[in-house]
GUMI-575311 format. One record per residue (C-alpha): y, z, x; residue in one letter. Coordinates in steps of 0.5 Angstrom, whole numbers, padded with zeros to 4 digits, always signed. Each point is the difference from the previous one (the first is absolute). Example, Ala and Ser with C-alpha at 12.3 -4.5 7.8 and 13.67 -1.06 7.14 Angstrom:
# residues 2
-0009+0016+0025A+0007-0002+0002S
This chain:
# residues 394
+0092-0021+0008M-0005-0003-0004V-0007+0002+0000R-0005-0005+0000R-0007+0001-0004N-0005-0001+0004I-0006-0002-0004E-0007+0005+0001K-0006-0003+0001P-0004+0001-0007R-0007+0002+0002I-0006-0001-0005L-0006+0005+0001L-0007-0002-0003I-0007+0005+0000S-0005-0004-0005P-0006+0004-0002S-0006-0003+0000Q-0001+0000-0007D+0004+0002-0006E+0001+0008+0002R+0006+0002+0002K+0001+0003+0007F+0007+0003+0002Q+0001-0003+0007P+0003+0006+0004P+0000-0004+0007G+0005-0005-0004L+0004+0006-0001L+0000+0002+0008H+0003-0007+0001L+0005+0000-0005A+0003+0007+0003A+0000-0003+0007A+0004-0005-0002I+0005+0004-0005K+0007-0002+0000G-0002-0007+0004K-0003-0004-0006A-0001+0000-0007E-0007+0001-0002V-0005-0001-0006K-0007+0003-0001I-0004-0004-0004L-0006+0004-0004P-0006-0001+0003S-0003-0003-0007D+0006-0005-0001A-0003-0007-0001S+0000-0006+0004A+0005-0003-0005M+0005+0006+0001R-0001+0000+0007V+0002-0007-0001R+0007+0001-0004N+0002+0006+0003E+0000-0004+0007A+0004-0005-0004A+0005+0004-0003S+0001+0006+0006F+0000-0006+0005K-0003+0005+0006P+0001-0002+0007H-0006+0004+0003I-0006+0001-0005I-0005+0005+0003G-0007+0001-0003V-0004+0005+0002S-0008-0002+0001M-0005+0006-0002H-0007-0001+0000F-0003-0004-0006G+0007-0003-0002N+0000-0005+0006E-0001-0006-0005A+0006+0003-0005N+0005+0001+0006A-0001-0007+0003I+0000-0003-0007G+0007+0004-0002Y+0003-0001+0007A+0000-0007-0001N+0002+0000-0008E+0006+0004+0002A+0001-0005+0006K+0000-0006-0005K+0006+0003-0004A+0004+0001+0006C-0002-0005+0005M+0006+0003+0005D-0004+0007+0000A-0004+0003+0006H-0007+0003-0001V-0002+0006+0003V-0007+0003-0001F-0002+0007+0002G-0005+0006-0001G-0006+0002+0002P-0004-0007-0001C+0004-0003+0006I-0004+0003+0006L-0006-0004-0003V+0000-0006+0004P-0002-0004-0005E+0004+0002-0005I+0006-0002+0004N-0003-0006+0002E+0000-0002-0008R+0007+0002+0000I+0002-0005+0005L-0005-0005-0003R+0002+0000-0008H+0007+0004-0001S+0007-0002+0001S+0001+0006+0004G+0006+0001+0005T-0004+0006+0004A-0005+0005+0000T+0001+0007+0002I-0006+0004+0003E+0000+0008-0001G+0006+0004-0003E+0005-0004-0001A+0006+0004-0002D+0006-0001+0006Y-0004-0007+0001T+0002-0003-0006F+0006+0003-0001K+0001-0003+0007E-0002-0007-0002L+0005+0001-0007V+0006+0001+0005E-0002-0006+0005I-0002-0005-0006I+0006+0002-0004G+0001-0004-0005T-0002-0007+0004T-0004-0004-0005P-0007-0002+0002A-0001-0006+0005G+0008+0002+0003K+0000+0005+0005L+0005+0000+0005T-0003-0001+0007D+0003+0007+0002E-0004+0003-0007Q-0006-0004+0003A+0000+0003+0007K+0000+0007-0003K-0005-0001-0004L-0003-0003+0006E+0000+0006+0004E-0003+0005-0006K-0006-0005-0002R-0005+0000+0006G-0004-0006+0000T+0001-0004-0006S+0002-0006-0003L+0007-0001-0001L+0004-0006+0000H+0007+0000-0001L+0002-0004-0007G-0007+0000-0002K-0002+0007+0000F-0008+0002+0000H-0002+0007-0001P+0001+0004+0006A-0005+0006+0002K+0006+0006+0001L-0003+0007+0002P+0002+0005-0004G+0003+0007+0002D-0002+0007-0002R+0004+0005-0004L+0000+0007+0003E+0001+0006-0004E+0007+0001+0001K+0001-0007-0003Q-0005+0001-0005M+0004+0007-0003N+0007-0004+0000T-0002-0006-0003L+0003+0001-0008K-0005-0004-0004L+0003-0003-0006N-0005+0001-0006Y+0005-0003-0004G-0002-0007+0003L-0007+0000-0004L+0001-0002-0007E-0003+0005-0005R-0006-0002-0004D-0005+0003-0004N-0005+0003+0006A+0000+0008+0000E-0002+0000+0008W+0005-0001+0006M-0002-0001+0006T+0003+0003+0007V-0002-0001+0007S+0002+0007+0004T-0003-0002+0007S-0002-0005+0004R-0005-0001+0006G-0008+0002+0000C-0003+0004+0006P-0007-0002-0003N-0004-0006+0003A-0003-0003-0006C-0003-0008+0001I+0002-0002-0007F+0008+0001+0001C+0005-0004+0003T+0004+0006+0002K+0007-0004-0002P+0004+0007+0002H-0004+0002+0007G-0003+0006+0002N+0005+0004+0000K+0001+0005-0006W+0007+0000-0002R+0003+0004-0007A+0005+0001-0005K+0003+0008+0000S-0002+0004-0006P+0007+0000-0002R+0001-0007+0000T-0006-0001-0004I+0003+0004-0005I+0007-0004+0000Q-0005-0006-0001E-0003+0003-0006L+0007+0003-0003K+0002-0008+0000E-0006-0003-0003I+0001+0006-0007A+0007-0002+0000L-0001-0008+0000K-0006+0000-0002H-0002+0004-0007P-0006-0004-0002E-0004+0003+0006K-0004+0005-0001K-0005+0000+0007V+0001-0001+0007V-0005-0003+0004T+0001+0002+0008F-0003-0007+0003A-0001+0003+0007D-0006-0001+0003D+0000+0006+0004T+0005+0004-0005F-0003+0007+0002A+0000-0001+0007L+0005+0005+0001S-0003+0007-0004R+0007+0004+0002K+0004-0007-0003R-0005+0000-0006L+0001+0007-0002E+0008+0000+0001E+0000-0006-0004L-0005+0004-0006V+0006+0006+0001G+0005-0005-0001L-0002-0003-0007I-0002+0006-0003R+0007+0004+0003K+0004-0007-0004N-0005+0000-0005R-0002-0007+0000L-0007+0002-0001H+0003+0000-0008Q+0002-0007+0001R-0005-0003+0004F-0008-0001+0001S-0001-0001+0007F-0006-0004+0003T-0002-0001+0008M-0004-0003+0005Q-0003+0004+0005A-0006+0001+0005T-0006+0004+0000I+0002+0005+0006P+0007+0000-0002S-0002+0004-0005M-0005+0005+0002L+0001+0007+0003T-0004+0003+0007V-0003+0006-0001G-0001+0006+0005K-0006-0003+0003V+0003-0007+0000G-0004-0002-0006E+0005-0006-0005R+0000+0002-0007T+0005-0003-0006P+0007+0003+0001D+0000+0004-0007L+0007+0003+0001K+0003-0007+0001L-0003-0003-0006L+0002+0006-0005K+0007-0001+0003K-0001-0008-0002L-0003+0001-0006K+0007+0005-0002E+0005-0005+0003A-0004-0005-0005N-0004-0004+0004W-0005-0003-0004T-0004-0005+0004R-0002-0001+0008I-0002-0005+0003E-0005+0001+0005F-0001-0005+0007G-0008+0001-0001L-0002-0007+0001E-0008+0001+0000N-0004+0007-0002F-0005-0003+0006V+0003+0004+0007E-0002-0006+0004K+0003-0005-0004E+0006+0004+0001R+0000+0000+0007E-0001-0007+0000N+0007-0001-0004L+0003+0005+0005G+0002+0005-0005K+0002+0007+0002P-0005+0004+0001P-0004+0004-0005H-0006+0002-0004T-0003-0003-0006T+0000+0007-0003E+0007+0002+0002E+0002-0006-0004A-0004+0001-0006I+0002+0008+0000D+0008-0003+0000L-0002-0005-0005L-0003+0006-0005R+0006+0005+0002G+0006-0005-0002T-0004-0001-0006A-0001+0007-0002R+0008+0002+0001N+0001-0005-0006G+0002-0006+0004M-0003-0007+0000D-0004-0002+0007A+0000-0008+0002G-0005-0003+0005A+0000-0007+0003F-0007-0002+0002I-0001-0006+0006I-0006-0003+0000L-0003-0006+0003G+0000+0002+0008G-0004-0004+0005D-0005+0007+0001D+0000+0001-0007T-0007+0001-0003H-0002+0000-0008T-0001+0007+0000E+0007+0002+0002D+0002-0004-0006I-0004+0004-0004M+0002+0007+0003E+0008-0003-0002N-0002-0001-0006G-0004+0006-0001Y+0005+0005+0002W+0006-0004-0004A-0004+0000-0007A-0002+0007+0001K+0008+0003+0002L+0002-0004-0006H-0005+0003-0004K+0001+0007+0001E+0008+0000+0001S-0001-0003-0008E+0004-0007+0004G+0005+0004+0003R-0003-0002+0008I+0001-0008-0001Q-0003-0005+0006F+0003-0008+0001S-0004-0004+0004A+0001-0007+0004N-0004-0003+0006R+0002+0000+0007T+0005-0006+0002L
């Protein structure tokens, strides 16, 4: 019996930077893992030029081009998608990422891009289903059966057989079991000159910050410490140039038990000798409660992090003025608790970063001056270890 060689779909994935800086896209690795064995996947580096995107599309001839949109790269994402489409007119273009949940950006895609679909929310298995439905069928030549399947998935959006306008598809939700069984292939990312690698270990956030689109929903789901250790070992093997691991989770320290177990495993596997680490954390997640209910910085945890070669913690402070934090929907904590935690981090030999949001409806000049005072004071007294960046409200 002669076996037929069935052509697998070719998938080109792009997550453009908003500038020339590199950003390793952990989300694209999850997409690639979900469709492993069903398609041939190529991931372009985030700093690829428009010319390279065009040339790669022309030579790789993808059937589907997946483009991730995050805040700040919307123009580049649409532009690069159009460049790739020009080089490979038969390709379908699918947009995803946190920006898709913003109606204005979704409408911009409909107006200005050559997109086939947008996926709102997490896209891992929705994208896999899209790949299975479209396969190697060229854009504009979907069969009645394919169109019907897409019609069933898309909800209310524009879809015309033969002329396929962008369809808004509902995303999925990875549960913890799935997050721990998806095997990410870090070898799909090109080696480069950057020393740091971005790693995502959880999704979802129970907090209610008003400036966040919450693309992963409210339910927090996390990879186990052992799964994270396996990923770190693969990065060490396939990317010898990487020296710093940046955990990109918004709420990396939400589970104290998970964090402490991970820190212990990092030391046990001597990965603290291979990498230094940075993370993001909310203020309350790094406090400990005393006998009479007072909250203070968890100095024991900070010491453990330092011993495991943590070098920087980015805190979700947002503002030194309590009423401003309340207006932003931040988890409750006092300004004194935040200041003590920033100082405690610096005294344990780690850099502490905090992002400040200014310019809300109820913001007064004295509120801005208060933020400036504490930012300058803490930066100076810590000899630069405590650093701040600021932006206005959206």
